[in-house]
N, CA, C and O of each residue as an XYZ file, in Angstrom:
584
protein
N     -15.893     40.955    -21.440
C     -15.945     40.919    -19.524
C     -17.108     40.514    -19.310
O     -17.984     40.555    -20.174
N     -17.358     39.877    -17.638
C     -18.502     39.499    -17.306
C     -19.082     40.479    -16.797
O     -18.647     41.602    -16.541
N     -20.092     40.032    -16.650
C     -21.104     41.140    -15.739
C     -20.832     41.353    -14.217
O     -19.695     41.250    -13.755
N     -21.563     41.554    -13.710
C     -21.084     42.484    -12.518
C     -21.576     40.882    -11.553
O     -20.787     40.180    -10.921
N     -23.004     40.657    -11.700
C     -23.293     39.473    -11.402
C     -22.541     37.776    -11.206
O     -22.741     36.895    -10.370
N     -21.883     37.837    -12.065
C     -21.101     36.887    -12.684
C     -19.428     36.786    -12.321
O     -18.415     36.122    -12.103
N     -19.720     37.327    -12.382
C     -17.833     38.203    -11.251
C     -17.846     38.038    -10.349
O     -16.932     37.341     -9.909
N     -19.059     38.638     -9.249
C     -18.884     38.513     -7.874
C     -19.285     36.767     -7.587
O     -18.850     36.120     -6.635
N     -20.259     36.207     -8.719
C     -20.381     34.517     -8.215
C     -18.843     33.730     -8.038
O     -18.418     32.969     -7.169
N     -18.137     34.382     -9.484
C     -16.731     33.647    -10.033
C     -15.999     34.089     -8.883
O     -15.144     33.208     -8.785
N     -15.722     35.210     -7.599
C     -15.106     35.557     -7.039
C     -15.584     34.748     -5.623
O     -14.635     34.471     -4.889
N     -16.427     34.485     -5.319
C     -17.357     33.963     -4.031
C     -16.985     32.187     -4.264
O     -16.811     31.291     -3.437
N     -16.965     32.190     -5.842
C     -16.558     30.359     -6.222
C     -14.955     30.241     -5.637
O     -14.436     29.517     -4.787
N     -14.506     31.177     -6.408
C     -12.784     30.989     -5.789
C     -12.307     31.105     -3.899
O     -11.560     30.425     -3.196
N     -13.018     32.095     -3.678
C     -12.870     32.229     -2.156
C     -13.442     31.135     -1.502
O     -12.920     30.982     -0.398
N     -14.149     30.467     -1.706
C     -14.876     29.102     -1.078
C     -13.701     27.898     -1.635
O     -13.346     27.054     -0.812
N     -13.204     27.860     -2.840
C     -12.098     27.065     -2.985
C     -11.308     26.845     -2.225
O     -10.839     25.873     -1.634
N     -11.112     28.478     -2.321
C      -9.205     28.530     -1.242
C      -9.412     28.364     -0.031
O      -8.529     27.841      0.649
N     -10.896     28.852      0.677
C     -10.986     28.216      2.201
C     -11.117     26.686      2.084
O     -10.245     26.192      2.799
N     -11.743     25.871      1.565
C     -12.176     24.817      1.292
C     -10.838     24.225      1.539
O     -10.771     23.376      2.427
N      -9.512     24.618      0.738
C      -7.799     23.798      0.659
C      -7.169     24.220      1.633
O      -6.178     23.552      1.928
N      -7.447     25.338      2.416
C      -7.354     25.904      3.937
C      -7.438     24.761      4.761
O      -6.634     24.117      5.435
N      -8.511     24.704      4.540
C      -9.107     23.696      6.003
C      -8.770     22.313      5.873
O      -8.707     21.709      6.943
N      -8.452     21.417      4.456
C      -7.932     19.970      4.305
C      -6.448     20.401      4.544
O      -5.771     19.592      5.179
N      -5.823     21.587      4.118
C      -4.353     21.420      4.278
C      -4.426     21.435      6.419
O      -3.568     20.781      7.012
N      -4.955     21.823      6.821
C      -4.751     22.031      8.347
C      -5.507     20.349      9.093
O      -5.587     20.172     10.308
N      -5.882     19.511      8.254
C      -6.294     19.021      9.017
C      -5.037     17.662      8.608
O      -5.106     16.521      9.065
N      -4.105     18.098      7.790
C      -3.152     17.168      7.483
C      -2.111     18.011      7.539
O      -1.946     18.942      6.750
N      -1.103     17.622      8.802
C      -0.111     18.091      8.861
C       1.175     17.658      8.267
O       1.392     16.476      8.003
N       2.103     18.687      8.038
C       3.411     17.870      6.658
C       4.168     17.114      7.628
O       4.125     17.522      8.789
N       4.863     16.075      7.363
C       5.783     15.293      8.517
C       6.889     14.981      7.599
O       7.697     14.084      7.837
N       6.922     15.677      6.612
C       8.128     15.749      5.708
C       9.361     15.887      7.054
O       9.117     16.356      8.166
N      10.812     15.296      6.548
C      11.950     15.302      7.166
C      12.589     14.077      7.621
O      11.908     13.052      7.619
N      13.610     14.040      7.948
C      14.690     13.077      8.175
C      14.646     12.865      9.806
O      14.927     13.887     10.432
N      14.357     11.776     10.547
C      14.289     11.943     11.921
C      15.549     10.250     11.905
O      15.728      9.315     11.124
N      16.058     10.630     13.087
C      16.657      9.079     13.623
C      16.229      8.872     14.988
O      16.106      9.672     15.915
N      15.912      6.917     14.873
C      15.666      6.845     16.110
C      16.582      6.001     16.577
O      16.921      5.096     15.814
N      17.247      6.082     18.011
C      18.738      5.577     18.149
C      17.806      4.213     19.549
O      16.905      4.220     20.388
N      18.950      3.163     18.888
C      18.208      1.986     20.218
C      19.682      1.476     20.510
O      20.718      1.731     19.897
N      19.503      0.800     21.459
C      20.778      0.206     22.272
C      21.978     -0.500     21.180
O      23.071      0.013     20.937
N      21.544     -1.594     20.700
C      22.047     -2.151     19.021
C      21.852     -1.667     17.790
O      22.032     -2.405     16.822
N      21.478     -0.429     17.643
C      21.326     -0.126     16.439
C      20.774      1.317     16.189
O      20.561      2.069     17.139
N      20.511      1.750     14.687
C      19.722      3.004     14.944
C      18.767      2.531     13.452
O      19.083      1.683     12.619
N      17.348      3.534     13.487
C      16.681      3.884     12.717
C      16.501      5.084     12.194
O      16.031      6.017     12.845
N      17.009      5.205     10.454
C      16.399      6.731     10.028
C      15.162      6.429      9.476
O      14.825      5.258      9.305
N      14.576      7.201      9.232
C      13.406      7.560      8.725
C      13.583      9.005      7.697
O      14.302     10.001      7.765
N      12.909      8.700      7.085
C      12.793     10.047      5.537
C      11.495      9.845      5.486
O      11.117      8.713      5.187
N      10.445     10.957      5.784
C       9.411     10.937      5.189
C       9.411     12.246      4.058
O      10.094     13.249      4.263
N       8.690     12.110      3.044
C       8.644     13.126      1.690
C       7.021     13.353      1.190
O       6.520     12.651      0.312
N       6.496     14.129      1.689
C       5.003     14.277      1.666
C       4.574     15.253      0.616
O       5.277     16.251      0.451
N       3.693     15.111      0.017
C       3.029     15.725     -1.073
C       1.857     16.004     -0.833
O       0.885     15.388     -1.272
N       1.823     17.470      0.273
C       0.261     17.584      0.389
C      -0.429     16.701      1.245
O       0.206     15.940      1.975
N      -1.759     16.721      1.233
C      -2.243     15.581      1.635
C      -2.790     14.332      0.533
O      -3.639     13.565      0.987
N      -2.417     14.163     -0.602
C      -2.064     13.070     -1.637
C      -1.365     11.815     -1.763
O      -1.763     10.727     -2.181
N       0.090     12.290     -1.188
C       0.628     10.669     -1.531
C       2.087     11.070     -0.283
O       2.657     12.152     -0.138
N       2.293      9.996      0.311
C       3.969     10.094      1.393
C       4.915      8.866      0.623
O       4.554      7.992     -0.165
N       5.899      9.089      1.030
C       6.737      8.462      0.429
C       7.865      8.037      1.902
O       8.897      8.673      2.116
N       7.550      7.249      2.491
C       8.096      7.106      3.962
C       9.437      5.836      3.597
O       9.075      4.843      2.966
N      10.660      5.924      3.944
C      11.919      5.602      3.607
C      12.170      5.110      5.038
O      12.023      5.875      5.992
N      12.666      3.438      5.233
C      13.405      3.342      6.947
C      14.714      2.678      6.655
O      14.640      1.733      5.870
N      15.543      2.888      6.985
C      17.005      2.633      7.000
C      17.844      2.595      8.011
O      18.451      3.470      8.628
N      17.768      1.071      8.113
C      17.860      0.270      9.250
C      19.522     -0.328      9.195
O      20.091     -0.978      8.318
N      20.022      0.199     10.538
C      21.305     -0.530     10.480
C      21.388     -0.546     12.278
O      21.617      0.291     13.151
N      20.943     -2.518     12.206
C      21.064     -2.960     13.668
C      21.858     -4.273     13.671
O      21.595     -5.368     13.173
N      22.786     -3.888     14.299
C      24.165     -4.888     14.581
C      25.071     -4.720     13.960
O      25.964     -5.513     14.260
N      25.447     -3.730     12.823
C      26.188     -3.226     11.597
C      25.496     -3.992     10.514
O      26.071     -4.013      9.426
N      24.073     -4.784     10.659
C      23.365     -5.253      9.345
C      22.393     -3.827      9.102
O      21.655     -3.244      9.896
N      22.737     -3.517      7.592
C      22.160     -2.312      7.120
C      21.029     -3.166      5.849
O      21.365     -4.095      5.115
N      19.679     -2.504      5.914
C      18.528     -3.079      5.440
C      17.830     -1.264      5.016
O      17.786     -0.215      5.659
N      17.498     -1.569      3.981
C      16.368     -0.027      3.509
C      15.347     -0.647      2.680
O      15.571     -1.343      1.690
N      14.207     -0.343      3.159
C      12.474     -0.216      2.492
C      12.106      0.949      2.225
O      12.458      1.851      2.985
N      11.401      1.206      1.218
C      11.036      2.627      0.792
C       9.187      2.076      0.609
O       8.978      0.902      0.300
N       8.283      2.804      0.778
C       6.893      2.501      0.748
C       6.431      4.124      0.370
O       6.725      5.219      0.848
N       5.625      3.703     -0.656
C       5.125      4.899     -1.650
C       3.689      4.781     -1.143
O       3.206      3.655     -1.020
N       3.026      5.789     -0.862
C       1.299      5.832     -0.239
C       0.758      6.752     -0.694
O       1.184      7.905     -0.619
N      -0.577      6.300     -1.405
C      -1.374      7.392     -1.851
C      -1.578      7.160     -0.166
O      -1.295      6.162      0.498
N      -2.338      8.808      0.390
C      -3.551      8.973      1.319
C      -4.513      9.050      1.218
O      -4.916     10.073      1.772
N      -5.418      8.382      0.676
C      -6.766      8.124      1.017
C      -7.387      6.963      1.162
O      -8.252      6.441      0.459
N      -6.729      6.504      2.402
C      -7.383      5.493      2.894
C      -7.586      4.034      2.034
O      -8.218      3.135      2.587
N      -7.080      3.842      0.785
C      -7.622      2.760      0.192
C      -6.303      1.191      0.131
O      -5.081      1.243      0.270
N      -6.901      0.368     -0.040
C      -5.893     -0.475      0.322
C      -4.954     -0.616     -0.875
O      -5.514     -0.687     -1.969
N      -3.478     -0.672     -0.851
C      -2.773     -0.552     -2.574
C      -1.397     -1.586     -2.364
O      -0.975     -2.169     -1.365
N      -1.130     -1.554     -3.145
C       0.281     -2.662     -3.266
C       1.282     -2.139     -2.654
O       1.441     -0.924     -2.771
N       2.319     -3.010     -1.750
C       3.146     -1.740     -0.970
C       4.008     -3.023     -0.643
O       3.722     -4.212     -0.506
N       5.635     -2.012     -0.544
C       6.942     -3.103     -0.273
C       6.754     -3.533      0.713
O       5.992     -3.029      1.538
N       7.725     -5.092      0.956
C       7.760     -5.091      2.248
C       7.961     -4.356      3.692
O       8.759     -3.421      3.746
N       7.348     -4.704      4.702
C       7.816     -3.842      5.844
C       8.938     -4.756      6.705
O       9.091     -5.970      6.569
N       9.633     -3.943      7.559
C      10.488     -4.428      8.727
C      11.016     -5.642      8.499
O      10.812     -6.653      9.171
N      11.812     -5.519      7.383
C      12.836     -6.361      6.816
C      11.898     -7.973      6.312
O      12.434     -9.074      6.184
N      10.919     -7.767      6.174
C       9.839     -8.907      5.571
C      10.231     -9.260      4.569
O      10.759     -8.276      4.051
N      10.316    -10.159      3.882
C       9.888    -10.602      2.657
C       8.960    -11.531      1.919
O       9.103    -12.440      1.101
N       7.754    -10.830      2.653
C       6.530    -10.863      2.062
C       6.058    -10.092      1.713
O       6.328     -8.980      2.166
N       4.738    -10.309      0.349
C       4.334     -8.942     -0.278
C       2.992     -8.775      0.678
O       2.214     -9.613      1.134
N       3.055     -7.312      0.787
C       2.015     -6.211      1.196
C       1.303     -5.718      0.751
O       1.498     -5.506     -0.446
N      -0.009     -5.188      1.363
C      -0.696     -4.499      1.039
C      -1.052     -3.440      1.789
O      -1.645     -4.012      2.704
N      -1.104     -2.168      2.059
C      -1.338     -1.108      2.849
C      -2.492     -0.368      2.579
O      -3.159     -0.729      1.609
N      -2.891      0.653      3.274
C      -3.387      1.993      3.621
C      -2.952      2.760      4.234
O      -2.068      2.442      5.029
N      -3.366      4.040      4.136
C      -2.701      5.039      4.554
C      -3.281      6.718      4.684
O      -3.149      7.484      3.730
N      -3.900      7.134      5.927
C      -4.692      7.733      5.870
C      -4.457      8.990      7.054
O      -3.826      8.606      8.039
N      -4.806     10.156      7.065
C      -4.887     11.073      8.225
C      -6.376     11.148      8.766
O      -7.451     11.480      8.265
N      -5.911     10.634     10.171
C      -7.099     10.978     11.141
C      -6.974     12.069     12.312
O      -6.932     11.660     13.473
N      -6.918     13.344     12.063
C      -6.652     14.412     12.795
C      -5.711     14.475     12.278
O      -5.525     14.334     11.069
N      -4.333     14.873     13.747
C      -3.159     15.047     13.427
C      -1.927     13.649     13.143
O      -0.700     13.742     13.102
N      -2.617     12.663     13.014
C      -2.195     11.567     13.078
C      -2.149     10.515     11.250
O      -3.038     10.379     10.410
N      -1.353     10.221     11.267
C      -1.024      9.459      9.917
C      -1.352      8.008     10.590
O      -0.856      7.569     11.627
N      -2.488      7.257      9.589
C      -2.358      5.761     10.242
C      -2.081      4.879      8.410
O      -2.455      4.889      7.237
N      -1.312      4.344      9.224
C      -0.888      3.087      8.209
C      -1.242      1.753      8.267
O      -0.648      1.302      9.246
N      -1.900      0.872      7.739
C      -2.494     -0.240      7.952
C      -2.059     -1.039      6.786
O      -2.246     -0.888      5.579
N      -1.185     -2.273      7.744
C      -0.235     -3.261      6.635
C      -1.473     -4.394      6.806
O      -2.428     -4.374      7.583
N      -1.056     -5.497      5.674
C      -1.588     -6.500      5.878
C      -0.925     -7.595      4.871
O      -0.940     -7.302      3.676
N      -0.489     -8.526      5.164
C       0.357     -9.739      4.451
C      -0.224    -10.470      3.122
O      -1.356    -10.205      2.720
N       0.540    -11.321      2.524
C      -0.623    -12.082      1.589
C      -1.030    -13.176      2.778
O      -2.171    -13.638      2.793
N      -0.190    -13.508      3.625
C      -0.358    -14.623      4.334
C      -1.624    -14.412      5.532
O      -2.194    -15.331      6.120
N      -1.902    -12.790      5.721
C      -3.043    -12.686      6.522
C      -2.808    -11.947      7.874
O      -3.815    -11.659      8.522
N      -1.051    -11.466      8.581
C      -0.281    -11.112      8.925
C      -1.108     -9.105      9.034
O      -1.326     -8.650      7.911
N      -1.411     -8.313     10.005
C      -1.658     -6.977     10.197
C      -0.970     -6.399     10.703
O      -0.151     -7.042     11.360
N      -0.882     -5.252     10.723
C      -0.073     -4.248     11.908
C      -0.310     -2.821     11.346
O      -0.153     -2.544     10.157
N      -0.648     -2.056     12.170
C      -1.403     -0.516     12.274
C      -0.176      0.619     12.750
O      -0.061      0.718     13.972
N       0.717      1.453     11.951
C       1.546      2.145     12.578
C       1.191      3.514     12.433
O       0.722      4.042     11.425
N       1.463      4.058     13.557
C       0.614      5.744     13.739
C       1.853      6.925     13.723
O       2.755      6.957     14.559
N       1.749      7.587     12.944
C       2.874      8.800     12.861
C       2.250      9.940     13.094
O       1.154     10.342     12.703
N       3.514     10.699     14.153
C       2.779     12.346     14.510
C       3.729     12.603     14.751
O       4.739     11.900     14.753
N       3.586     13.769     15.030
C       4.737     15.049     15.415
C       4.757     15.491     16.767
O       3.738     16.093     17.106
N       5.675     15.350     17.663
C       5.922     15.583     18.919
C       5.866     17.195     18.953
O       6.212     17.695     17.883
N       5.424     18.308     20.177
C       5.459     19.669     20.461
C       6.852     19.981     19.975
O       6.792     20.975     19.252
N       8.455     19.385     20.121
C       9.154     19.645     19.506
C       9.712     19.228     18.221
O      10.915     19.176     17.966
N       8.437     18.838     17.171
C       9.117     18.559     15.958
C       9.544     16.767     15.685
O       9.529     16.298     14.547
N       9.822     16.119     16.633
C      10.433     14.997     16.649
C       8.829     14.046     16.024
O       7.658     14.402     16.161
N       9.318     12.919     15.416
C       8.402     11.825     14.823
C       8.341     11.017     15.973
O       9.286     10.749     16.715
N       7.085     10.615     16.087
C       6.474      9.478     17.258
C       5.868      8.635     15.765
O       5.110      9.075     14.901
N       6.540      7.264     15.874
C       5.985      6.218     14.991
C       5.679      5.105     16.106
O       6.671      4.697     16.709
N       4.646      4.653     16.399
C       3.681      3.424     17.628
C       3.225      2.916     16.673
O       2.699      3.327     15.639
N       3.494      1.845     17.142
C       2.514      0.589     16.824
C       1.189      0.255     17.594
O       0.959      0.409     18.793
N       0.402     -0.225     16.638
C      -0.946     -0.589     17.634
C      -0.941     -0.945     19.313
O      -1.482     -0.458     20.306
N      -0.005     -2.090     19.035
C       0.069     -2.993     19.858
C       1.231     -2.781     20.878
O       1.641     -3.601     21.700
N       1.755     -1.280     20.613
C       2.736     -0.532     21.560
C       2.461      0.726     21.108
O       2.664      1.201     19.991
N       1.934      1.267     22.176
C       1.217      2.923     22.438
C       2.384      3.417     22.471
O       2.374      4.479     21.848
N       4.035      3.027     23.152
C       4.867      3.572     23.996
C       6.067      3.839     23.089
O       7.241      3.673     23.421
N       5.560      4.343     21.706
C       7.054      5.156     20.719
C       7.953      5.783     21.175
O       7.684      6.729     21.916
N       9.235      5.472     20.894
C      10.343      6.437     21.198
C      10.176      7.368     20.234
O      10.006      6.940     19.092
N      10.182      8.414     20.392
C      10.194      9.618     19.363
C      11.837      9.221     18.341
O      12.744      8.578     18.869
N      11.909      9.601     17.274
C      13.166      9.559     16.384
C      12.833     11.813     16.565
O      11.872     12.582     16.550
N      14.048     11.879     16.681
C      14.608     13.251     16.191
C      14.658     13.590     14.939
O      15.077     12.973     13.960
N      14.153     14.714     15.059
C      14.406     15.504     13.717
C      15.561     15.675     13.467
O      16.375     15.523     14.377
N      15.912     15.970     12.418
C      17.755     15.662     11.930
C      17.459     17.253     11.325
O      16.371     17.462     10.787
N      18.441     18.327     11.433
C      18.439     19.408     11.111
C      18.949     19.812      9.616
O      18.948     20.990      9.261
């Protein structure tokens, strides 16, 4: 059995680690869910599976004028460049990085030919997903599915 001063030091360390984990979680909202964005000519289903503040899976199922496509991105949330699958129906190889900045998930993509694109994901007060492009910050919310 540890002496009293060692036990107190151990408890202080445990409390400190617990509060650090709580603070980190508060900086990383959970975007997990299934969302649908309806357009005039089709819809996009976005399925997000987030594992704490470590990694995220984003699946985009597109149905545009009856043509269905799907893409899946599994990204570490460390802000570092990593190999990724093509975005938005492209056939080029991509590299992406993802990190939370405040309550927003920022995903930066780059093709092998050098084209770049930045997406921002956040939740609206109603719990819907707002997916915005750096070029167009007027995103239409994708409705959370029950």
